[in-house]
N, C-alpha and C positions, 0 to 999 in steps of 0.2 A: 518656629524662631522669627522674631521680627526682623526687618530690614535693618533697624538699629541695632540690634544684638549682632548681626551678622557683620556690620561694620566694627563694632566695638571688639568683636571675638577676633576679627582679622587684625586689627589693630594692636591687639595683645600678642598675637601670634609673630607679627611683623617685627615689633618692638624687642620681643625676647629674642629673635633671630638676629637682629641689628647688634643688641647687646653682646651676644655671644660670638658674632663676628669681630666685634672690636677686641673681646679679650684674646681671640685666636691670633688676631693681628699682632697685638703686642707680645704674645708669646712667640710667635714666630721671629719676630725682632730680637726677643732676648736669646734664641737658640743660635743666632748668628754671632752673638757676642762673646769673648772672653770674659772670665769672672771678674777682673778689674773694671772692664767697661762698664759694669753695672753700678759703679760707685764712682765714675768719673763725673766731673762736672767742670765747666770752662772757666769758671770764678767762683767766689764767695756768694755772689748774688743769684747765682743759678742753682738749679736742683738737678742731682743725679737720678738715673733712671730708678735706683733704689729708693730715693726719698719720694719721687712721684708715686711709685708703688703704695708706699707707707701712708701717704696723704691719701691716695684714692681708696686704699683698703679702711681707712678711719672714717672717712665720709660714708662709704657703704655700710658699714657697721652702724654708725650713728643714725644715718637717714632711714633704713630699712629694718632695723630691729623694732619690733612693736609699733610700726609706723601708723597703723589706724588708730591707736590709743595713746600715743605719746609723741611729743615734738621731736622732729628728726634731727635737731642739735641736741643730743643728750648731754646732760651734766657732767657725765664721765668723759667725755671726750676732751683730749688734749690737743686741739688743732695745730697749735704752735709747736707742740712736739713732734707732730707729723713731719716737720720739716727739719728736723735733726737726724742725721744718718745714724741709726742704731742697727741697722740690719747688717750683719757680717758676714753672709754667705749666699750663694745662688738658692742654696736648699732653703735657708730662711727666708729669702725673697719670695719664692714660690709659696711658702706656708703663709706669709703676710698677704700675698696676692691672692692666693685661693680662699683665705679666711673670707675676705670682704665680698669676692664673688660668690661664694656659697651663700652668704646671707642675701645679697641682692637678688641672685636668681631664685632662690626659695621665696623669698617675698614677692617677686614677680608671679611666681607660680600660684600665689594665693589670691592674687586680684581677678576678680570675676568683672564682667561686663557692667553688673550693676553697681561696682565699686567707682567707675570711672570718673564720674561727678561728684563723688563724695569728698567732702573737705577734710584734708589734713593739714598740720602744721609744720613748717620748717622755720626755725628763729622766730618762733611765735607768729609767723605769717601766714594767712590761709591760702591753701594751694588746692585745686582739684587734684585727685589722684594722677589725672593726664598731664596737668601743669608738672607734678612732681617729677613724673616720668619723663618728661620733655627737659625739663631743668637739669636732671641726671643724663640724659642723652648729650646735651650740649657740654656739659662739665666732662664728662668720661670722654667723649670724642676729642675734646680738647687736650686732655692729657696723654690719650693714645697717641695723637698727632704729635707731640713732645717726644714722646718715647721713641717712635719711629724716626723722627728726625735727628736725635742723639744718636741712634744706632746707625742710622745712614751716613752721618758725620764720621763717626769712629770706623766703620768699614770701608768709607770712601769707594774706591773701585772694586773692592771684594764684596760689596753690596748684593745680595741677591732680591730682586724684586718681589714684594708681598703682593703686587697687583700685577696688571698688564705692564710689562716693562716697555721703556721707550725703544723704537725703533733705532737701531745703530745705523749710521749713514756711513757709507763706506766713500771716503774721499780718494 
């Protein structure tokens, strides 16, 4: 194996690990919430966790279904509809969530070192596979951060840290 292939292989391993970590972080936030919290939003211009989940899943299915051979913005995608809250239960939220992640993680598994510089299209714009992965790394981490922030606000003092907790200062 050449050095470039080793770097490429390590990159693919690392990004998959990071995406799985993102998914787990959001799920740990979901677990701390009561069912109504998943559907709460502070105002009409803000998204609930359920809406964010629906949008992320729609994006994943569109971007990563047949991504080597078709544009990542599928004609069947209703992006605006992703921002309407139609999820009605925790169970449905997890179904939608897992559908997107299943499509995405299976697609990541199909990517080989030799594919990383291959050109694919998203909204008719050419991207290398690396660019497409990094575009999604940014997009998904943005939304995972929103999910965690909403959950932290709702749980307030009852929030259990998902990372290294801040040290409590005793006065």
